[in-house]
C-alpha positions in Angstrom: -72.8 -105.5 -100.6 -71.9 -102.3 -98.8 -68.1 -102.2 -98.1 -67.3 -101.6 -94.5 -64.2 -100.4 -92.8 -63.4 -103.8 -91.4 -63.6 -105.2 -94.9 -61.1 -102.8 -96.2 -58.8 -103.4 -93.2 -59.1 -107.2 -93.6 -58.5 -106.9 -97.4 -55.4 -104.8 -96.7 -53.9 -107.3 -94.4 -54.5 -110.1 -96.9 -52.8 -108.0 -99.6 -49.9 -107.3 -97.4 -49.4 -111.1 -96.9 -49.6 -111.5 -100.7 -47.6 -108.6 -102.0 -45.6 -107.3 -99.1 -45.6 -103.6 -97.9 -44.0 -102.4 -101.2 -46.8 -104.0 -103.3 -49.5 -102.5 -101.1 -51.2 -99.8 -103.1 -54.8 -98.3 -102.9 -55.3 -99.3 -106.6 -54.4 -102.9 -106.0 -56.4 -103.0 -102.8 -59.5 -101.6 -104.7 -59.1 -104.3 -107.4 -58.9 -107.0 -104.7 -62.0 -105.8 -103.1 -63.8 -105.2 -106.4 -64.3 -101.5 -105.9 -62.8 -98.4 -107.4 -59.8 -97.0 -105.3 -61.8 -93.9 -104.6 -64.3 -95.9 -102.7 -61.7 -96.8 -100.2 -61.3 -93.2 -99.2 -64.7 -93.2 -97.6 -63.1 -95.2 -94.8 -59.5 -94.1 -94.8 -58.5 -90.5 -95.9 -55.2 -91.8 -97.4 -52.8 -94.7 -97.4 -51.0 -93.5 -94.2 -54.4 -93.6 -92.4 -54.8 -97.2 -93.7 -51.4 -98.1 -92.5 -52.0 -96.6 -89.0 -55.1 -98.9 -88.8 -53.3 -101.9 -90.0 -50.5 -101.3 -87.5 -53.0 -101.0 -84.6 -54.8 -104.2 -85.8 -51.4 -106.1 -85.9 -50.9 -105.5 -82.2 -54.2 -107.0 -81.2 -53.8 -109.2 -78.1 -50.2 -108.0 -77.3 -51.5 -105.9 -74.3 -53.9 -108.7 -73.0 -53.8 -109.1 -69.1 -50.5 -110.6 -68.0 -50.1 -113.5 -65.7 -48.8 -112.7 -62.2 -45.1 -112.9 -61.8 -41.9 -110.8 -61.4 -41.8 -107.6 -63.5 -38.9 -109.0 -65.6 -41.1 -112.0 -66.7 -43.9 -109.7 -67.5 -41.8 -107.4 -69.6 -40.4 -110.5 -71.4 -43.7 -111.7 -72.1 -44.8 -108.5 -73.7 -41.6 -108.4 -75.8 -42.2 -112.0 -77.0 -45.8 -111.2 -77.8 -45.0 -108.1 -79.8 -42.4 -110.1 -81.8 -45.0 -112.9 -82.5 -47.5 -110.4 -83.6 -45.1 -108.6 -86.0 -44.0 -111.8 -87.5 -47.5 -113.0 -88.0 -47.9 -110.9 -91.1 -45.5 -110.3 -94.0 -43.5 -107.1 -93.4 -45.5 -106.7 -90.2 -42.6 -105.0 -88.4 -42.1 -102.5 -91.3 -45.7 -101.6 -91.1 -45.6 -100.9 -87.4 -42.2 -99.2 -87.5 -43.4 -96.7 -90.2 -46.3 -95.5 -88.2 -46.9 -93.3 -85.0 -50.3 -94.8 -84.0 -52.5 -93.6 -81.2 -55.2 -96.3 -81.6 -56.5 -98.2 -78.7 -54.7 -101.4 -79.3 -51.4 -99.7 -79.7 -51.7 -97.5 -76.7 -52.8 -100.5 -74.7 -49.6 -102.2 -75.4 -47.6 -99.1 -74.4 -49.7 -98.7 -71.2 -49.1 -102.5 -70.3 -45.4 -102.0 -70.3 -45.4 -98.7 -68.5 -47.7 -100.0 -65.8 -45.3 -103.1 -65.2 -42.3 -100.7 -65.0 -44.1 -98.2 -62.7 -45.2 -101.1 -60.4 -41.5 -102.2 -60.3 -40.6 -98.7 -58.9 -39.7 -96.6 -61.9 -41.1 -93.1 -62.3 -43.5 -92.8 -65.2 -41.4 -90.5 -67.5 -38.5 -93.0 -67.2 -40.8 -95.9 -67.8 -41.9 -94.2 -71.0 -38.4 -93.9 -72.4 -37.8 -97.5 -71.4 -40.9 -98.6 -73.2 -40.0 -97.0 -76.4 -36.5 -98.5 -76.1 -38.1 -102.0 -75.8 -40.3 -101.3 -78.8 -37.2 -100.2 -80.9 -35.4 -103.4 -80.0 -38.2 -105.7 -80.9 -39.0 -103.8 -84.1 -35.4 -103.6 -85.2 -34.8 -107.3 -84.7 -38.1 -108.4 -86.4 -37.4 -106.1 -89.4 -34.0 -107.7 -89.9 -35.6 -111.3 -89.4 -38.3 -110.6 -92.1 -35.7 -109.0 -94.4 -33.4 -111.9 -94.2 -36.2 -114.3 -94.9 -36.8 -112.7 -98.3 -33.2 -113.2 -99.5 -32.8 -115.6 -102.3 -31.4 -119.0 -101.6 -28.4 -118.6 -103.8 -27.5 -115.2 -102.3 -28.7 -115.5 -98.6 -27.1 -114.0 -95.6 -24.9 -117.0 -94.8 -23.5 -117.0 -98.3 -22.8 -113.4 -98.2 -21.0 -113.6 -94.9 -19.1 -116.8 -96.0 -17.5 -114.7 -98.7 -16.2 -112.2 -96.2 -14.2 -114.6 -94.0 -10.9 -113.6 -95.8 -11.4 -109.9 -95.2 -12.2 -109.8 -91.5 -10.3 -110.8 -88.5 -10.7 -114.4 -87.2 -12.6 -113.4 -84.1 -15.0 -111.3 -86.2 -15.5 -114.2 -88.7 -16.3 -116.5 -85.8 -18.7 -114.0 -84.3 -20.5 -113.6 -87.7 -20.9 -117.4 -88.2 -22.2 -117.7 -84.7 -24.9 -115.1 -85.5 -25.9 -116.7 -88.7 -26.0 -120.2 -87.2 -28.3 -119.2 -84.3 -32.0 -119.5 -84.4 -33.5 -116.0 -84.8 -35.8 -116.7 -81.8 -32.8 -117.8 -79.7 -30.9 -114.5 -80.7 -34.1 -112.4 -79.8 -34.3 -114.0 -76.5 -30.7 -113.5 -75.7 -31.0 -109.8 -76.6 -34.1 -109.4 -74.6 -32.3 -110.9 -71.5 -29.5 -108.4 -72.0 -32.0 -105.7 -72.2 -33.7 -106.9 -69.0 -30.4 -107.3 -67.2 -29.5 -103.8 -67.8 -33.0 -102.6 -66.8 -32.8 -104.4 -63.5 -29.8 -102.3 -62.5 -32.0 -99.2 -63.0 -34.9 -100.8 -61.1 -32.8 -101.7 -58.2 -31.3 -98.2 -58.0 -27.6 -98.8 -59.1 -26.1 -96.0 -60.9 -25.6 -96.2 -64.7 -22.1 -96.3 -66.1 -20.8 -92.8 -67.0 -21.1 -91.8 -70.6 -17.9 -91.3 -72.6 
């Protein structure tokens, strides 16, 4: 059977789930697809090109048409969709964060955010900066979520932080315990709300605080 580009991409995503990003190699992918690794280069010039295509595929559906509503709710929906898409695959956030994709799916997600912000009254250049800031927040939070999920049970994040209680201030110890105890989704929503609260000040024309 002739190996198609879609077959390679699907196999790469399945290997990502099985081995993680560090275990994804062209040699292993070729073995999983029962072809020589060189045969993969007919579809992707190198591993970077394959990762770009994987990143673009991971964002499928994120930029789908939004339900009508306030701009804040639409941006919130896009942020939540992006997080869900990244969490759907093992190391999904690392794959997307390590690429600079100009595929149609990725550009569609960016365009969706920019369109919402421009409709809210922001100029296009500022909307672009804000869109990337939103992506950075979602990617950073999701990378940490997926990294914490890989920690061993006997040496997980709560255990590590618990051993630090005697070396930090009481307030900081309380803050750390609150972070650890919170559901990751709840922490994500809180951070997204803070982001949107600050963005609302920009949209409604209030001056930003002076930089120190």
